[in-house]
C-alpha positions as CSV (number, residue, x, y, z in Angstrom):
1,Q,-39.8,62.6,-74.9
2,L,-36.1,62.4,-74.1
3,K,-35.8,63.6,-70.9
4,V,-31.6,65.8,-71.2
5,V,-29.5,67.2,-68.7
6,V,-28.4,70.0,-68.7
7,Y,-24.8,69.8,-67.0
8,N,-22.4,73.1,-67.5
9,K,-20.1,75.7,-65.9
10,T,-22.7,78.3,-66.7
11,R,-24.0,79.4,-63.3
12,K,-27.7,80.0,-64.5
13,Y,-28.3,76.4,-65.5
14,A,-25.5,74.4,-64.2
15,G,-26.6,70.9,-63.1
16,H,-30.8,71.4,-64.0
17,T,-32.6,69.0,-65.7
18,I,-34.7,69.8,-68.5
19,E,-37.0,68.0,-71.0
20,V,-37.2,68.0,-74.9
21,T,-39.8,66.8,-77.1
22,V,-37.9,64.8,-79.8
23,S,-38.1,60.9,-82.1
24,S,-35.9,58.6,-82.6
25,K,-35.4,60.1,-86.1
26,D,-33.9,63.5,-85.1
27,T,-30.5,64.2,-85.2
28,I,-27.9,65.7,-82.6
29,S,-28.6,69.1,-84.2
30,T,-32.2,68.9,-83.3
31,V,-31.5,67.9,-80.1
32,K,-29.2,71.1,-80.0
33,A,-32.0,73.3,-81.1
34,K,-34.1,72.2,-78.6
35,I,-32.1,72.7,-75.7
36,L,-31.1,76.5,-77.3
37,E,-34.8,76.9,-77.1
38,K,-35.1,76.0,-73.5
39,T,-31.8,77.9,-72.5
40,D,-30.2,80.1,-74.8
41,I,-27.3,77.9,-74.9
42,P,-25.7,78.3,-78.9
43,T,-26.0,75.1,-80.2
44,A,-22.2,75.6,-81.3
45,I,-20.6,75.6,-78.2
46,Q,-22.7,72.1,-77.0
47,H,-21.4,69.4,-76.5
48,I,-23.8,66.8,-76.7
49,I,-22.6,63.3,-74.5
50,F,-24.3,59.9,-74.1
51,G,-22.3,57.6,-71.7
52,V,-18.7,58.4,-72.1
53,E,-19.3,59.2,-75.8
54,A,-19.6,62.7,-77.5
55,L,-22.4,62.5,-80.3
56,K,-21.7,63.6,-83.8
57,N,-24.1,66.6,-85.2
58,E,-25.4,64.2,-88.0
59,E,-26.1,61.2,-85.7
60,T,-29.5,60.9,-85.1
61,L,-30.7,59.2,-81.7
62,H,-32.0,56.2,-83.3
63,D,-27.9,55.5,-84.4
64,R,-26.6,56.0,-81.0
65,H,-29.8,53.8,-79.4
66,I,-31.4,56.5,-77.4
67,K,-34.9,56.0,-76.1
68,D,-37.3,57.4,-74.2
69,G,-36.4,58.3,-70.3
70,Y,-32.6,58.4,-71.0
71,T,-30.4,60.1,-70.2
72,I,-28.0,62.8,-72.6
73,Y,-25.9,65.6,-71.3
74,S,-25.1,69.4,-72.7
75,T,-21.9,71.0,-72.1
76,P,-21.4,74.0,-73.4
77,T,-17.6,74.2,-74.3
78,Y,-16.7,77.3,-73.0
79,V,-16.5,78.6,-68.9
80,E,-18.6,81.3,-68.0
81,V,-15.9,84.2,-65.8
82,P,-17.8,86.1,-63.3
83,E,-16.8,89.5,-62.8
84,L,-13.9,90.4,-60.4
85,P,-14.3,93.0,-58.3
86,N,-11.7,95.9,-58.8
87,L,-9.0,95.6,-56.2
């Protein structure tokens, strides 16, 4: 299993940790799809970070030397704006 920290600006998942089961041969696109299954955050807006680098969809976890127990970050590329009260 790969531990994934979902850190984003949406109220529902901000700072929550989820775990997804993946293999070292899986691509970042596959990881995004597994995050989608657990969070409903669309893959098109997920931005995956490992260390200080953004990961590309076609890269595998093995390519980036990501192993069991490592943490990656998923940050959506949009900001959820709360509804403002009528003034």
